[in-house]
N, C-alpha and C positions, 0 to 999 in steps of 0.2 A: 382411600378413606371416604366413606359417605357420612354426611352429617345432616341431621334434621333440626331445623329451628321451628319451635312450637310457640305460638302467641295465643294466650288464653285470657279470659276475663277474671283475673285475680287467682284462679286455680294454680296451686293446691292450697291457697289461702281462703278463709271464709269471705263470702261476698253475698250480695243480694241474689245473684245467679250462682248457685253453689257448684254447678258443673260436676255434680256427684259422679256422673256416668263416664266422664273423661278418665277417672281413676282406672276403670276397666280397660279402656283403650290403650292407655300407657303401657300396659303389660305386653302389647304387641309391637313395641318399637324395638324389639331386640335385634332385628337385622342390621340396624344402623350402628356404626362404630361409636357414634357420639350423638346425644340429643341435648340440645340447649333449649330450655323452657323459659320463656319470658312471661311472668305473670303480671299483666298490665292492671294498673289502677289498684294496687293493694293498699289497704288502709294500714297505717303504721301500727295501730293497736292490735292488729291481727297477726303480726309477724310471729308471735310465739305459738300461734294455733296452726302452723303448717301441717297439713296431712303428709305423712310419710309414704311415698310411692313404692318403696321397696323394689325399685328398678335400677339395676346397677349402672346403666349407661346414661342416665338422665341427670342433668345439673340444672337446678332451679335458680332463677334470678328474679327476685321481686322488684318490680318497678312501681315506686310508691305514688299513691294518689296525693296530689298537692292541694294545699288550701285554695279556696275559691279565688282569692285575690291574685294568686300566682297564675291561674288560668286566665283571669281577666286581663292581666298584664301581658300574658303570652298570646292573647288574641291578636296583637299587632303582627304576629308571624304570618297570619292569614293574608295580610296585605302584600306580602312578598311571595305568595304562592299563586301562580297563574291559574291553578284549578279553582281557586276561590272566585275569580272573575268569570270563568267558564260556567261555573255552577249558578252564580247569580244571574247571568245572562240567560241560562236555560230556564230558571225559575220565572223570570220576567216573560220570556217568550211563550211559556206554557201557561201563563196567567196563575201561577202558584206562589208568586212572590208576596210575602207579608213580613212583618217585624218578627213574629215568633219563629218563623223559619230561618230568618237571617240570623237570629240569636242562636238557634240550633246549629247552623252551619259554622258560626264563629267558635262555638264551644267544641264542635267536632274538629275543626282545624287546630284549635288551641291544644286540646288534648293530644292529638296525634303528633304535632310538632314537639311538644314538651316531652312526651314519652319517647319519641324517636331520638331526641338528644340523650336521654338516660340510657337507652339501649345501645346507642353508638358508643358510649363510654365502656360499656362491657365488651363490645365487639373489638375494640382497640386491643384488648388483652388476648384475643383469640386469632390464631393463624387461619382466617377464613378462607384465604385463597389456596390453602394447602389441602383442601378436600373438595369433594363434589357435594354441593349443598342443595337443599330444597326447604322452602319455608311453608308452614302449614298454620292456618289461622282457624281457631275453633268457632269464632263468632263473626257474622257478616255485618257488623255495625262499623264503628270507626276503627276497630282493631286491624283490619287488612291494610288500611292506609299506612300504618306504621312500617310494615316490610316494604310497601311500595315506595315509601320515601327513603328506605334503606337498601334499595335494590342493589346498588353498587357495593355498599359495605357487606352485603350478604353474598357477594361473589356472583352477582347476576343469575343466581338460581331461580328456578321456577317458584311461583307462589300459588298455593291452593287454599281455598277457603271453604269451610263448611257453611251451611245456612239453616237455621232452625225455625224459630217462631218469630219473637218480637224483633229479632235482628233481620228478618226477611220481609215480613208483611208490613208495609208502611202504614196500613189502616190501623194497626194495633198501637201506634204512637199517637199521643194526644194531639199533635199537629199534623197528623197524616203524612209524615215526611222523615225520610232517613237520607242524609246528605251523600252526595257523590256516587249514587248508584251506577250511572252510566260510566263515569270515569273509572270506578273500580272494576266493572265488568271489562272495560277496555284494557286495563293494566294487568288484571290477574290472569293467570294461565287457565285457571279452571274454578268454577263455583259449583259446590256440590250440596245441594239441599238434601235433607234427610227423608223427603217424601216426594211421591209423584205430584201431589197437590203443590208443594213448593216449586218443583221444577216447572210445572205448567204455569204457575203464577209468574215466575221470573221470565220465562221464555215469551210469554204473551205480552209482558210490559216492554221487554227489550229483545225483540225477535232477531235483531242483527247479531246478537251474541248467543243465540240458542245453542250453537255448536260447542260453546264453552261450559254449558250447563248440563250436568249429569247428576243422577240420583246416587247417593251413597248412604245406605241405611245404617242406623245405629244398631246395637244389639246388646244382649245381656248374657252372662255366663250360665252355663248349664249346671244348676245345683240339684237336679233331679226332679221328678214329678211327686207331688204330695197326694197320697190317697185321702179322700174326704168324701163323706156321704151326707145326703140330705137327712136331717133329723126333724121329726115332726114337732119337737118341743121348741126348738130355737134355730135361728139362722144367724150366721156371723158375717157381717159385712166389713170390708176394709177399704180404706182410701189412703193415698200417699201423695202429698204434694206440698208446696209452699202454701201457707195460709194467707192468701192475698185475694182481693176481690175477684179477679178473673177466674179463680178456681171455683167460686160459687158454692162453698161448703154450706152456706145458709140454706140452699136448695135441698141439700141432703137432710138437714135438720127438719125443714118444713115437710118434706116427704115422709119422714119417719113419724112425724106427729099424726099422720093419717092412718097409721097401722096400729091395730089393737092386739096384735099377737106379739110373742116375745121375740125381740130382735136385739142383737149386740152389734155395736159399731165401734170399730177401732180406726183412729186416724193417726198416721205418722207424718210429721212435718210441723214447722213453725213458720212465722212470718209476722208481717206488720199488723195482721188482724187476729192474731192468735188469742189474746184475751177477750176480745169482743166476741169471737165465735164460741169460746168456752162459755161465756156469759149467756150468749143466745141459746145455747144447748140446754140451759136450765129449764126451758119450757117444755122439754121432752117429757112425755108421760112415763109412769113408773114401769111400764113393760118394756121400755127401751132403755138398754144400758149403753152408755158411750164411754169411751176412754180416749183421751188425747195424750199421745206419747211424746209430743214435742219433737225437737230436732233429733233425728236418729241418723247414725251412720248407714251407709249402703249395706255394710255387713250386718248390722243389727236388723235391718228390715228383711234382708234375705234369710237370716237365721229364724226370724219370726215366721216367714212364709213356710219354712221347712218343718216347723214344729207345731204350728197352730192350725186348726181346721177353719180356714177362711172359705166361705161358700161363694161369695161374689165380691168382685172389685168395683168400686164406683169412681167414675170421673165425669163430672158435670161441668167441665170448663166451658167458657164461652169462646175460647180460642186455644189452638194447639198447633204444634208441628206434628210429630208422631210421639206420643208420650212414652218415654222409656219406662215409666212406672207401670204402664199397661203390659209392656214387654215382659217385665219382671214377674208380674202376677201370672200372666199366661204361661210362663216357662214352668210354673209349678202346677199348671192345669186349672188355674182359677178363671172362671168365665167373667166377662166384664160388661157392666152397664155403662154406656158412655154416650155423650153428645156427639153427633156427626159433624164435627168442626175440624178444619185444617185437614191433616192427613189421618185422623182417627179412623175414618172408614176404611183405610188401607190395612188396618190391623184388626179391627173388630168387624166381622162379617155378621150381619144381622141374622139372629136365629141359628147361627152356626156355632160360633164360640162366644157368643154373648147377644146383647141387644143394643142396637143403635137408637137413640132418641134424637128429636129435633133440637136445634140450638136454642130455641125459645121454649124448652121443655118446662111443663108445669109440675108442681109437686104431685099432683094427682097421677100423672103419667108414670112418674118414678115409682111411686108407691104400688101402682098397679103391677108393674113388672117385677118388683121385689116379691110381692104376694104370689105372682105366678110361679116363681122359683120355689117359694115355700111350699107350695102345693104340688109340685112336680113329682112325678115318680122318679125314684133314685136311678133307675136304668136310663131314663131320658137325661137326667142331669149328668150322668157319667159320659154321655155322648158329648155334651157341651165341654166337659173337662178334657176329654181326649182331643176334641177339635182345637181347643185352646193351645194345648201342648204341641200339636202337630203343626199349626200355623206358625207358632213361634219358631219351632225348629226349622221350618222351611224358609223362613224369611228374616228372622230377627236373632238368630244364634250368633253370639259375639265371636266365636271361634271362626266362623265362616266370614262374617261381614268385616270384622276388624282386620282379619288376616289379609283379605282382598284389598282393603283400603290401604293398609300399610305397605303391602307389596306394590301397590300403585305409587305411593309416595317414594318408595325406594327406586323404582324405575325412572322417576322423574328427577332424581339427584344426578346431575350431570355437569 
């Protein structure tokens, strides 16, 4: 019997990081006899909003997020963890120690130990040693430290972690720090960033662990290519992301304000700045029609892509891993205008399947590219669409990528 333990950031329950695309990956866990999914940090109020995975061999166990005072009291557990002192020493030796990073480390330790105890209660009910086990962690933040602390309880199976964006690039964090990087790389059997950029970033920072770091790309399902042609009267733009500052939806609005031709823009997604962005969009001129769809399920977005003629996908983020939202759009043949941040340049090839813009892109630059597509001959536009589909199929097809990834996990179960 082979068993897979999966550790997520609240998925399949709602959270700040919705992990929408993990829903697709779960469909490829079918080789395992049993899959135990621990959803870490679930808010109690979201328990009734669990997404049904429709995967027969997956059992979901929510690990509840605790009140702040619980984590504060639990911070004492750090004092009994030798890795706390190893990390503090390294911070001091590298001249990176300060109060904010110490607090971040204590929170990291507190959450890890608290959630480890809750997971351990579940594991007592499972015959762990009656199977060949492997642990897989979706985020490379505090989450991998939970199975590291539970290694014996998990049957001493191998531990593999993906790494994406904010959980990988320390510079994306306000204090430029994610605790226990070196210790986790030492303890984990493999860390698998979703992009070459992520692999290079981690390998350059920790070259002694480079042999543990390999790229494992995400992917999206094949829902077919959508036929769509350039129309002289109007172009329809689409974007899909959380509405948070890092996604810079305000730049899209500023760019659209510079266009005096008919443009329609649809955005899928919600977030902390949703109302502010909707209010900011009120300044758009009458020739620009915009529609904010709010939080949408992955199925709803894909259905829209298959039915509506979207001409261009926009992503002006200031930081990314490799956006799965771009993969989804490209699978339908939608070219992309995107900023060259993180691993985006690995999926958007400039003037092939879209246009890459600098990280500090101006509204004028964005509007100029939109106008270029609006005046493009349809036969040239169709080349962009076919290239988008071909590049997706070659590198980001879920059937290929997720099957290879889960096959790898299966072979690690021993």
